[in-house]
N, C-alpha and C positions, 0 to 999 in steps of 0.2 A: 382629690377629685371626688365629686358626689354624683351618683347616678339617680335618675328620676324615671319612673315608669308607672303610669297610672294603673297598669294591670298587675303590678307586683303583689305578691302574697308572702314574701319572706319576712325577715326580721325588721325591715324598714330602716336600717342604719345608713343606707346610701353608699356603702363601701364597695358594692359590686352590683351587677345587674340582678343577680339572684336575690339580693337583699336591698333592692332599690327603694328609695322613698316614693310613695305614691303621690305626694303633694309637692308641686313645684315651689309653692310659698315656703314650705318647711325647709327645703333645700337652700333657697336664697337667704332665708333668715339665718340658717347655720353658717353659710358662707360669709354673711355680713359680720359675724363675730369671731370667725376663725380665719385669720389671714393665710393660714397654711392651705386653705382650699383655693386652688387656682382655677379650676374648671368645674362646670356643671354640664353633664351630658343628659339629654332628654330623649326618651324613646317616643315613638309615634303615639298620638292621642290628642285629646283636647283638654286644656288646662285653663282654669278660671281663677282670677285673683281673689274673688270672694268679698265678703263684707267683714269689716273689722269689728272688734268687740264694742266699740263706741258707736257703731252704726254707719260709720263712714265707708264709702266704697273704696276698696283697696286697689293697689297697683302692684305689678311685679316689679320690685325695686332691685336694680342691679348695681352693686357697689363697684368702685373703681378697681382696676386691675383684675377683674373677674372675666373669664371666658365662658360664655354660655352657648352651647352647641345643641342644635336639634337635628332631626333627620336620621336618627338611629332606629334600628329595628329592635334592639335590646340584647344583641349578642356580640357586638363589635368590641374589639380591643384597640382599634385605631380609627380615627375619623375618616381615613382614606377608604375604609371598608364599607362605609355607608352606601346604600344604593343611590343612583343618580336621581331616580324618581320614586314616588311613593314615600312611605314612612313620614307622612306629614305631621308636624308638630304645630298645633293650632293654639294660640293664646287668645282666648275669647273673653271679651268683657261682658258677655251675656250671662251674668252670674246665676240667674234663676232659670235659664234656658227657656225663656218665654218670649223671645223676640218675634217669633212667628205669630204669636197671638197679639202682637202690637204693644206689649208691655216692655218699656225700656227704662223705667224709673230706677231699676236696680243695676243698670249697666255701669261699668267702670268709667270714670271720667278719663283716665289715662290707663290703658291696659298695661303699658310698660313705662317705667320712669327711670331715668339715669341722671344722677346728680353729681357734678364735678368728677366725672369719670375720665381717666387718662387714656392715651392712645393704645395702651395694652388691652383695654376693655373691648370685648367683642361679643356681639349678639349675631348668631349665625343659623341659617336654615330653619326659620320659623315663619309661620303665618300669624298676622295680628289682625283681629277683627272685633266688632261688637262694642267699640268704645263710643262714648257720647259726650265729648267735651264741646264747649261752645265754639262759635265762630270768632274770627278776629274782631268782629264788631262788638263783641261782648267784653266783659271784664275778666281779668285774670289770665293765667297761662292756658294755652290750648294745647292740642296734641292728643287727640282721642286715641290714636294708636300708640304713639310713643312721645313722651315729653322729655326733652334733653335740656337740662339746666346747667350751663357751664361745662367745661371739660372738652375733650376731643375723642369721644369713643368711635368705634367702627361698627357698622352694621353690614353684614355680608349675606347675600341671598335671602333677604327678608322680603316677604310679601305683605303689604298692608292693603286691605280692601274692605269695602262696605262699612266705612267709618263715618260718623256724623261729626260735622265741624272739620277742622284741619286734622288730617291724618297724622301729621308730624308737626310738633312745635319745637322750635329751637330758640333758647333764651339765654340771657345773662352771659353774652360773649362766647358762647359755645362754638366749636368748630368741628362738627362731626363729619365722618366720611360714610357715604352710602355706596356700597360696592355690589354690583349686579343685583340691585333691588328692584322690585316692581311695586308701584303705588297706583292702585287701580280702583275706579268706581267709588270714589269718596266725594264728600261735599267739596273739599279743597284738599289738594295734595300736601303741600309743605308750606308752613309759614315760619320764617326766620326773621326775628326782629333786628333793628339796627344794632350794629356792634358784633354781629355774628358772622361767621364764614362757614359755608357749607359746600362739601365736595360730593359730586355724583359721578361714579365711574360705571359705565355700561348699565345705566338704569333706564327704566321706562316709567313714564307717568302718563296714564291714560284714563279717559272717561270721567274726569273731574267735572262735577256739576257747576262749579264756579272756576276758580283759578287752579292751574296745575301747581304753580309755585309762586309764592309771594315772599321774596327773600331780599336780604340786604346785599350780601356779596356771595357770589357762587362761582364754582368751577364745575362745568358739566361736560363730560366727554363720552363719545361712543354710545350715545343713548337715543331714546325716542320720546318725544312729547307729542301725543297724538289724541285726537278726539275729545279734547277738553273744551269747556265753554270758552276759556281763554288759556293761553300758554304760560310763559314765564314773565313775571314782573320783578325786576331787580334794580338796585341802585348801581351795581357794578358786577360784571360777569366776564368770565372767559369761557367760551363755548367752542368745542371742537368736535368735528365728525358726528354731529347730532342731526336727527331728522325731526322737523316740525311738520306734522302732517294732519290735515283735516281738522284743525282747531276752528271753532265756530266764530271766534272773534280774533283779537290780536294774538299772534303767535309769540312775539318777543317784545317786551316793553322795557327799555332801559331808561330810567328816569333821572339818573344822576343824583347828586346830593351835595352837601357842603364840602365833602372830601371825596368826590366820585372818582377822581383819577382817570384811568383809561380802561376801556373794555375792548374785548376782541372776540370776533365770531369767525371761525375758520373751518373750511371744508364741510359746511353744513348744507342741508337741503330743506327748502321751504316749499311745500306742495299742498295745494287745495285748501289753503287757509282763506278765511272770509273776512268781512268787514269788522270794525271800521278802518283800521290800518292793518292790512292783512298779514304782513310778514314781520317787519321790524319797525318799531317806533322808538325814537331816542331823543333826549333833550338834556342840555347842560352837562355834557361830558365829551371826552375824546373817544372815538370809536373807529376801530379797524374791522372791516368786513372783507374777507379775502377768500377766493376760490369757493364761493357759495353758488348754489343753483336755486333759482326761483322759478317755479313752474306752476301754472294754472292757479295763481292766487288772484282773488277777486270775486266778483258776483256773477254767476252764470246767467247769461241771457238778459242782463239788465244794464242800463247806464249806471255807472258806479261813481260815487263821490269819494271812494276810498283810494288809498295809495298803497302800493306794495311795500315801499319803505318811506317813512315820514320822519324828517329830522327837524329839530328846532334848536337853534343856538348850539350846534354840535360841530366839533372838529372831526369830520368824517373822511375816512379814506376807504373807498370802494374799489377793490382791486381784483382783477381776473375773475369776475363773476359773470353769470349768464342769467338773463331774464327772458322767459319765453312763455307762450300760451299755446294751447292746442285745441281748445273747445269753445272759443268765442267768449271767454270770460272778459269782463270789462272792469277796469279800475280807473280812478281819477288820473293817477300817474304811476309810473314804475318807481321813480324817485322824486320825492317832494322835499324841498329843504327851504328853511327860512332862517336867515342869519347864520353866522358861524363861518367855518372854512370847509369847503367841499372839494375833495379830490377824487376824481373818478378816472381810473386808468386800466386799460386792457380789458374792458368789459364788453359784452355782447348783449344787445337788446334786439330780440328776434320775434316778429309776428305778434307784437303786443297791441291790444286794443285799449285805448284810453280816451277819456272825455276831455281832459285839460291839455296835457302834454306828456310825452313819454318821460321826459326829464323836465321838472318844473322847479326853478331855483329863484329865490327872491332875497335881495339885500344881503348877499353873501360874497365872500371871496372864493373864486371857482377856478379849478384847474382840471380840464378834461384832456386826456392824452391817450392816443392809440385805442380808441373805442370804435365799435361798429354798431350802427343802428340800421337794421335792415327789415323791410317788410312790415314796419309798424304803422299804426293807423290811429288818428285822433278823430273823434266824432263830435266833439263839442264845437259850437260856433267859434271860429277864429282859433281853434286849437292848433298847437304846434307839435313838432317832434322834440325840439329843445327850446324852452322858453327861459330867458334870462331877464329878470326884472330888477333894475337898479343894482346890478352886480359889478364887481371887478373881476373879469373873467379872461382866461387864456385857454384856447382850444388848439390842440396840437395833434397832427397826424390822425385825425378821426374821420370816419367815413359814414356818410348818410346815403343809403342806397335803397331805392324802390319803396320809399315810404309814402303814405297817403294821408293828407290832412285836409282840414277846412280853413287853414291859414297858411303860414309859411313853414318851411322845414325848420329854419332857425329864426326865431323872433327875439330881437334884442330891444328892450324898452328901458331907456335910461342907463346910467352907469357907463362903463367902458369895457371894451373887449378887444382881444387880438386873436386872429385866426392864422395858423401857420400849417402848411402841409396837409390841409383837409380836402376831401373830395365829396362833392354832391352830385348824384347821378340818378336819373330815372325817378325822381320824386314827383308826385302829382298831387293835385288838389281837386276838390269838388266844392261848389257853392252849397250843395246839399247832397246827402248820400242817396237821394232818389235819382241823381243823375245817372244815365246809362253809361256815359263816357267821361272819364276824368280829364281835366286839363292841367297844364303846368301850373303849379304854385310857385311863388317866389322862393328860391332857395334860401335867401336871407332877407328878412324885413328889418329895417333899422328905424328907430324913432327916438329922438332926444338922446342919442348915445354917441360916444366917441369910439370909433371902430377902425381897426387896421386889419387888412386882409392881405396875406402874402403867401406866395408859393401854393396857392390853392387852385383847384380845378372844379368848375361848375359846368356840368353837361345839362343843357336846357333842351331836352330831347323830344318833348311832345308837340305835335302840330296843334293849330287852333288855339294857341295860348292866349290867356287873358292877363297874365302876370309877367314877371321879369325875373331874371336870375338874381339880381340884387335890386331891392326897392328901398330907397331912402326917403323917409318922410321929413326928418329933421336931424340935426346933429352934424357930425363930421365923419367922413369916410376917407381913408387912405388905402388905395388898392395898388398892390405892387407884385410884380413877378407872378402873375396869375393868368389863368386861361378861362374865358367865359365863352362857350361855344354850344352848338347843337350838333350832336352826332348824327342826327337824322334829317335836319332841315337846314341845308347850307344857305338858303336865301333869306333867312331871318335877319332883321336889321338891328342896329345898336339898341334901340329902345326896348327891344325884347330881352336884353341882357342887363342893361344898366339904366335905371330910371331914377332921376333926381327930382323929387317933389319939393324939397327944401333942404336947408343946411349947405354944407360945403363938401365937394368931392375933389380928390386929387388922384390921378391915375398915372402910373409910371411902369414902363417895361412890361406891359401886359399884351396879351392877345385877346381882343374883344371882337367877336364876330360882328361884322357890319360896322365896325368903328368908323365914325365920320368926323371925329375931331371937334364936335360941338361941346364936349365936356373938357374941363382942364386936364391935360395929359401930356406926358413926355415919353418918347421912345416907345410908343404904343402903336400896334398895328391891328388891322382887321384881318379878314380872310377866314378860311376854314381849314384846319390842319388835316382833315380826313381821318380823324380818330375812329376806331371801331366803337360800338356802343360801350359807354363807360361802365355799365353794369356788368358786362361780360356774360358768358353763358350761364354762370352760376349765380348771377345777381349781385356779385361782389366785385368792386373795382380792384 
């Protein structure tokens, strides 16, 4: 073991605190040629890598299998004796100590460098600042705080801050682990090129002026990505128990790749993220999003063209998630998907304000099961709560309660769809949002689609209605074992519940209030069963 203390006045051999080396570079150079040196302990202070004899700006180079620990006061005999706070060890690239004067030409390109370091290699309890590598738009490796080239080192309780360019650069197939690290107030947080794998355990990445992370493959757990210009961009990621908060652009962008495989986002929170796609954008991969909460994502007080989650050519499973707003923020859609396979199950969409549709899916295979959409609102002309365009869709046991639109609650344009065990209740429409009183919108609008509806209940409960429970413009409709009634208006007639403007309709074993037999049907009755309001006292069926 070697000891380093910039205040030392002893023999400088590094064999004890009393005779510690004053220069960290000297200690690392000694460890590089003496394999017997397994650890370097550093007492509090600021250390600079300096300028090499050839004029090049140096880095602190850490060899493989070396453990470098900071946070000592200069008296400890065991790392556990270090104080929890204070005793800061700062590794600064400001070699001439002139950054405050605006002079940075002497600053280290990479304050720390680790080449081909194995998993035993550890850098612990240090701050890194003052590096000035280029951005990823430039040439050559970046990583103004630390450059990791190959290998699989660990960094624990390291803070990287106020660095120009990418604070961390990961190259040449490296797979480092960052454990309880903080990466704050840099141009960019982390850049890891294709072929690398990076792990983040209980880390925070905040205040980046561009991206927090620009990585190939990442594992990120129990952390925070907050207040960045944009959050994480990755080809492939597993993200668990992480908070994405207040990022000014996209919080998470999963772009896939030639071998993207599958990504997973579990037990995460997305709050107060803004345009253009506020929380998650994904394309060309398989993605599971489960038990996540999406709150107040969108543009405050404006009509938004953004979407909380935007998918393209993605096999998406969205499971047991909640989407909600509290302050009038507006997005284009909560979920927008184009092509791919979309499965949404056990999710709640509550009090969302959108301009297009709460869920907007085009040209995809769709399964929606056991979802609740309640109190949502669309403000765009013809906007829906659920819009399916040229999809093959199955809706099972989902509830649409108390939503407000300028179109239908469910609009199906082209393709095919089946609905089973679904409930539509107390949904309303306006022809404009200047209207003082809403009127009933069609629960289901059908156009050029082949649709079957079975075991569903539609409560068409508003007086003065201008629309109908199901409105078919063209295509085919098979309606079976379903109830179409008004819980408040027993005198409404059949055309207020089922309107056929084109296409074919077949009705069997249904209760349609005001049924008069003018549409093809078997074993179908009229009447009013005397249900209580389907919304119930809590607004949920």
